[in-house]
C-alpha positions as CSV (number, residue, x, y, z in Angstrom):
1,M,-92.0,16.4,-98.2
2,R,-92.9,13.2,-96.2
3,H,-96.5,12.6,-97.7
4,N,-98.1,9.4,-96.7
5,K,-95.0,8.4,-94.6
6,K,-96.3,8.6,-90.9
7,G,-94.7,6.7,-88.1
8,R,-91.2,6.5,-86.8
9,K,-88.1,5.8,-88.7
10,L,-86.7,2.5,-87.4
11,G,-83.7,2.4,-89.9
12,T,-85.3,-0.3,-92.2
13,D,-87.3,-0.3,-95.4
14,Y,-91.1,-0.9,-95.5
15,S,-91.2,-4.7,-95.9
16,H,-88.5,-5.2,-93.2
17,T,-90.4,-2.7,-90.9
18,K,-93.7,-4.7,-91.5
19,A,-92.1,-8.1,-90.8
20,M,-90.3,-6.7,-87.7
21,K,-93.6,-5.4,-86.2
22,R,-95.4,-8.7,-86.9
23,S,-92.6,-10.5,-85.2
24,L,-92.5,-8.3,-82.1
25,V,-96.3,-8.5,-81.8
26,S,-96.2,-12.3,-82.0
27,A,-93.4,-12.6,-79.5
28,L,-95.4,-10.3,-77.1
29,F,-98.5,-12.5,-77.2
30,L,-96.4,-15.6,-76.9
31,N,-94.4,-14.5,-73.8
32,D,-96.6,-11.8,-72.4
33,R,-93.3,-9.7,-72.2
34,I,-90.5,-8.7,-74.5
35,K,-87.4,-6.6,-74.3
36,T,-86.7,-4.2,-77.2
37,V,-85.9,-0.5,-78.0
38,E,-88.3,2.1,-76.9
39,S,-89.1,3.5,-80.3
40,R,-90.0,-0.2,-81.5
41,A,-92.2,-0.8,-78.5
42,K,-94.1,2.4,-79.0
43,E,-94.4,1.7,-82.7
44,I,-96.1,-1.8,-82.1
45,R,-98.4,-0.6,-79.4
46,P,-101.4,0.2,-81.8
47,Q,-101.1,-3.2,-83.6
48,V,-101.3,-5.0,-80.2
49,D,-104.3,-3.0,-79.2
50,K,-105.9,-3.7,-82.5
51,V,-105.4,-7.4,-82.3
52,I,-106.9,-7.4,-78.8
53,T,-109.9,-5.6,-80.0
54,W,-110.5,-8.0,-82.7
55,A,-110.3,-10.9,-80.2
56,K,-112.8,-9.1,-77.9
57,R,-115.3,-8.9,-80.9
58,G,-114.7,-12.6,-81.4
59,D,-116.6,-12.9,-84.7
60,L,-115.3,-14.7,-87.8
61,H,-114.3,-11.5,-89.7
62,S,-112.1,-10.4,-86.7
63,R,-110.5,-13.8,-86.5
64,R,-109.6,-13.7,-90.1
65,L,-108.2,-10.2,-89.8
66,A,-106.1,-11.3,-86.9
67,I,-104.8,-14.5,-88.8
68,A,-104.0,-12.3,-91.8
69,Y,-101.9,-9.9,-89.7
70,L,-100.1,-12.5,-87.5
71,N,-99.9,-15.3,-89.9
72,D,-100.3,-17.8,-87.1
73,K,-103.6,-19.7,-86.7
74,E,-102.6,-21.3,-83.3
75,L,-101.5,-18.0,-81.8
76,V,-104.8,-16.3,-82.9
77,R,-106.8,-19.2,-81.5
78,E,-105.0,-18.9,-78.1
79,I,-105.5,-15.1,-78.0
80,F,-109.1,-15.4,-78.8
81,E,-109.7,-18.1,-76.1
82,K,-108.0,-16.0,-73.4
83,V,-110.1,-13.0,-74.3
84,A,-113.2,-15.1,-74.4
85,Q,-112.4,-16.4,-70.8
86,G,-112.5,-12.8,-69.5
87,M,-109.1,-11.5,-70.2
88,F,-109.1,-7.7,-71.0
89,Q,-113.0,-7.7,-70.7
90,D,-113.2,-5.0,-68.1
91,R,-110.4,-2.9,-69.6
92,P,-111.4,-0.4,-72.3
93,G,-107.8,0.2,-73.5
94,G,-104.2,0.4,-72.4
95,Y,-103.5,-3.3,-72.9
96,T,-99.6,-2.8,-72.7
97,R,-97.2,-1.4,-70.3
98,I,-93.7,0.0,-71.1
99,M,-91.0,0.1,-68.4
100,K,-87.6,1.8,-69.1
101,L,-84.5,0.1,-68.4
102,G,-81.9,2.7,-69.4
103,P,-79.4,3.1,-72.4
104,R,-78.0,-0.1,-74.0
105,K,-74.2,-0.5,-74.0
106,G,-72.6,0.1,-77.3
107,D,-74.9,2.4,-79.2
108,N,-76.7,3.9,-76.0
109,A,-80.2,3.0,-77.4
110,P,-82.9,3.4,-74.7
111,M,-84.1,-0.2,-73.7
112,V,-87.6,-1.0,-72.4
113,I,-89.6,-3.9,-71.2
114,M,-93.0,-4.1,-72.9
115,E,-95.6,-6.4,-71.2
116,L,-99.4,-7.2,-71.4
117,V,-101.5,-5.7,-68.6
118,T,-103.3,-8.8,-67.2
119,E,-104.4,-7.3,-63.9
120,P,-108.3,-6.8,-63.5
121,C,-109.3,-3.2,-64.3
122,V,-111.3,-1.5,-61.5
123,P,-113.9,1.0,-62.7
124,K,-113.3,4.6,-62.0
125,A,-116.1,4.9,-59.5
126,E,-115.0,1.9,-57.5
127,R,-111.4,3.2,-57.7
128,K,-112.7,6.6,-56.3
129,A,-114.6,4.9,-53.6
130,A,-111.7,2.7,-52.8
131,A,-109.4,5.9,-52.7
132,E,-111.8,7.7,-50.5
133,K,-112.2,4.7,-48.1
134,K,-108.5,4.4,-48.1
135,A,-108.1,8.0,-47.3
136,S,-110.7,7.9,-44.5
137,D,-109.1,4.8,-43.1
138,F,-105.6,6.6,-43.3
139,V,-107.2,9.7,-41.7
140,Q,-108.9,7.5,-38.9
141,K,-105.5,5.7,-38.4
142,T,-103.7,9.0,-38.4
143,T,-106.2,10.3,-35.9
144,D,-105.9,7.2,-33.7
145,V,-102.1,7.5,-33.9
146,E,-102.2,11.1,-33.0
147,I,-104.4,10.4,-30.1
148,A,-102.3,7.5,-29.1
149,T,-99.1,9.7,-29.6
150,S,-100.7,12.6,-27.6
151,V,-101.6,10.2,-24.8
152,S,-98.0,8.8,-24.8
153,I,-96.5,12.2,-24.8
154,A,-98.8,13.2,-21.9
155,L,-97.8,10.0,-20.1
156,I,-94.1,10.5,-20.8
157,G,-94.4,14.1,-19.7
158,L,-96.0,13.2,-16.4
159,L,-93.4,10.4,-15.9
160,T,-90.7,12.8,-16.7
161,I,-92.1,15.4,-14.2
162,A,-92.5,12.8,-11.5
163,L,-89.0,11.5,-12.2
164,V,-87.7,15.1,-12.0
165,V,-89.5,15.7,-8.8
166,V,-88.2,12.6,-7.2
167,M,-84.7,13.2,-8.4
168,W,-84.8,16.8,-7.2
169,R,-86.0,15.8,-3.8
170,R,-83.3,13.2,-3.6
171,I,-80.6,15.7,-4.7
172,T,-82.0,18.2,-2.3
173,R,-81.8,15.9,0.6
174,A,-78.3,14.7,-0.4
175,I,-77.2,18.4,-0.5
176,A,-79.2,19.9,2.2
177,E,-78.5,17.6,5.0
178,P,-74.7,17.7,4.7
179,V,-75.0,21.7,4.2
180,R,-77.1,21.8,7.5
181,E,-74.7,19.6,9.4
182,I,-71.7,21.7,8.3
183,E,-73.6,24.9,9.2
184,R,-74.4,23.4,12.7
185,V,-70.7,22.6,13.2
186,A,-69.7,26.1,12.1
187,K,-72.2,27.7,14.5
188,R,-71.0,25.5,17.5
189,V,-67.4,26.3,16.5
190,A,-68.3,30.2,16.4
191,A,-69.8,29.7,19.7
192,G,-66.6,28.3,21.1
193,D,-67.4,24.6,21.1
194,L,-64.5,22.9,19.5
195,T,-65.7,19.3,20.1
196,A,-68.2,19.5,17.3
197,N,-67.7,17.1,14.3
198,A,-69.6,17.0,11.0
199,S,-71.0,13.5,10.2
200,C,-71.2,13.4,6.4
201,A,-71.3,9.9,5.0
202,S,-71.4,10.8,1.3
203,E,-68.3,10.6,-0.8
204,N,-68.9,13.6,-3.1
205,E,-67.8,17.1,-2.8
206,L,-70.1,17.8,0.3
207,G,-68.4,14.9,2.2
208,E,-65.1,16.2,1.3
209,L,-66.1,19.6,2.7
210,G,-67.3,18.0,6.0
211,E,-64.1,16.2,6.3
212,S,-62.2,19.3,5.7
213,M,-64.5,21.1,8.3
214,N,-63.7,18.3,10.8
215,R,-59.9,18.6,10.1
216,T,-60.1,22.5,10.5
217,V,-62.0,22.1,13.9
218,A,-59.4,19.6,15.0
219,S,-56.6,22.0,13.9
220,L,-58.3,24.8,15.9
221,R,-58.7,22.5,18.9
222,L,-54.9,21.6,18.8
223,T,-54.0,25.3,18.3
224,V,-56.2,26.4,21.2
225,E,-54.6,23.7,23.5
226,R,-51.1,24.8,22.4
227,L,-52.0,28.4,23.2
228,S,-53.4,27.5,26.5
229,E,-50.2,25.6,27.3
230,T,-48.1,28.6,26.1
231,A,-50.3,30.9,28.2
232,E,-49.7,28.8,31.3
233,Q,-45.9,28.9,30.6
234,V,-46.0,32.6,30.1
235,E,-47.8,32.9,33.4
236,R,-45.4,30.7,35.2
237,S,-42.6,32.7,33.6
238,S,-44.1,36.0,34.5
239,S,-44.4,34.9,38.1
240,Q,-40.8,33.8,38.1
241,M,-39.8,37.0,36.6
242,S,-41.8,39.0,39.1
243,D,-40.1,37.0,41.9
244,S,-36.7,37.6,40.3
245,S,-37.6,41.2,39.8
246,Q,-38.5,41.6,43.5
247,T,-35.3,39.7,44.5
248,I,-33.3,42.0,42.2
249,A,-35.1,45.0,43.6
250,Q,-34.2,43.9,47.2
251,G,-30.6,43.2,46.2
252,S,-30.5,46.6,44.4
253,A,-31.8,48.3,47.6
254,E,-29.2,46.5,49.8
255,Q,-26.5,47.3,47.2
256,A,-27.7,51.0,47.2
257,M,-27.5,51.0,51.1
258,S,-24.0,49.3,50.8
259,I,-22.9,51.9,48.2
260,E,-24.2,54.8,50.3
261,E,-22.3,53.4,53.4
262,L,-19.2,53.1,51.1
263,A,-19.8,56.6,49.9
264,V,-19.9,57.8,53.5
265,N,-16.8,55.9,54.2
266,V,-15.2,57.3,51.2
267,Q,-16.2,60.8,52.1
268,G,-14.5,60.2,55.5
269,I,-11.4,58.9,53.8
270,T,-11.4,61.8,51.5
271,Q,-11.6,64.3,54.4
272,M,-8.9,62.4,56.1
273,V,-6.9,62.6,52.9
274,E,-7.5,66.3,52.6
275,E,-6.4,66.8,56.1
276,N,-3.2,64.8,55.4
277,N,-2.7,66.8,52.2
278,E,-3.0,70.0,54.1
279,S,-0.5,68.5,56.5
280,V,1.8,67.5,53.8
281,I,1.5,71.0,52.1
282,A,2.4,72.6,55.6
283,A,5.3,70.1,55.9
284,N,6.3,71.0,52.4
285,E,6.3,74.6,53.2
286,N,8.3,73.9,56.3
287,T,10.6,71.8,54.3
288,S,11.2,74.7,51.8
289,D,11.9,77.0,54.7
290,V,14.3,74.4,56.1
291,L,15.9,74.0,52.7
292,Q,16.3,77.7,52.5
293,A,17.9,77.7,55.9
294,V,20.1,74.9,55.0
295,E,21.1,76.6,51.8
296,R,22.0,79.7,53.8
297,S,24.2,77.5,56.1
298,N,25.9,76.6,52.8
299,G,25.4,72.7,53.0
300,Q,26.4,72.0,56.5
301,I,23.7,69.5,56.7
302,S,23.7,68.0,53.2
303,K,22.5,64.7,54.5
304,A,19.4,66.4,56.0
305,V,18.8,68.0,52.6
306,E,18.6,64.7,50.9
307,V,16.3,63.3,53.5
308,I,14.1,66.3,53.1
309,G,14.2,65.7,49.2
310,D,13.0,62.2,49.8
311,I,10.3,63.5,52.0
312,K,9.3,66.0,49.2
313,V,9.0,63.0,46.7
314,S,6.8,61.1,49.3
315,T,4.7,64.2,49.6
316,R,4.0,64.2,45.9
317,S,3.1,60.5,45.9
318,I,0.7,61.3,48.8
319,S,-0.9,64.0,46.8
320,Q,-1.3,61.9,43.8
321,L,-2.9,59.2,46.0
322,A,-5.3,61.9,47.4
323,N,-6.2,62.8,43.8
324,S,-6.9,59.0,42.9
325,I,-9.0,58.8,46.2
326,E,-11.1,61.8,45.0
327,D,-11.7,60.0,41.6
328,I,-12.7,56.9,43.4
329,S,-15.1,58.9,45.6
330,F,-16.6,60.5,42.5
331,Q,-17.1,57.3,40.6
332,T,-18.7,55.8,43.9
333,N,-21.1,58.6,44.1
334,I,-22.2,58.0,40.4
335,L,-22.6,54.2,41.1
336,A,-24.7,55.1,44.2
337,L,-26.8,57.4,42.1
338,N,-27.4,54.7,39.3
339,A,-28.3,52.2,41.9
340,S,-30.9,54.4,43.6
341,V,-32.4,55.1,40.1
342,E,-32.6,51.4,39.2
343,A,-34.1,50.7,42.7
344,A,-36.7,53.4,42.1
345,R,-37.7,52.0,38.8
346,G,-38.0,48.5,40.1
């Protein structure tokens, strides 16, 4: 069991540990700061506090105890003089400060910086009052900042609203005026006025819409003009066609009258041909009787028979001609009827 063996194990024996502690304490008082291992720094902290306590007492016995421990009269005299001048007078303890540096390369030992606290110590009441004052100042500053922030936000909000209103009015004007102009042109076009034009000076979509409206109105104007010209041409053509129709009707009436006269003439010719046909038939019958008489007389007048045969052939030709005349008369009647129908339609 480790009886009577308090403290940390520093890896050395008792005499070495004692000498190392004395050397570290002397180096700290000489330089006010040392760099060492964390375990050694924590181990020498009680000895440093003890030496400063002896210096704050300032009597001979305390000086002799310090000289016995540090084994350096000049260092002890310097420490006592600093303490006598007021160093550490307002600090009841905690004369050292340890700041960690991290592990050491090689053995990964934690390294620290140990230094003497030379700043004046403020009493707790003063610290509390200073902290309260600082807190109140902070609250006051925060309140002032909040007020200023609120005012700034309100001003920014008002400026934003005013800017939005101005922008809205400008945008409304920029949009509403071209729209009204286009609506006016559309109403005039709907009323029949094709001379209207939209005056849109803007270069945005509304300006393009106005230009498109103007182009549409111009196209409508050209179309109406072309339609009016076409209507005039159609009217002139209709008048010419009506004149031609009247001329054709007159000609058709005259032609119908001519065809009727021709039909009357053809009918007269037909009657004459029929009479001739009847005459020819009678002559044919007479010729047959003559031939029979000639045949009875046994060919005394053969020459008369041949002449009578020629007369018979001629009679046949005359009958064929009569038939042709009848066909011509029928076709003439049909043409007259068609001409009369066309004249009635005209």
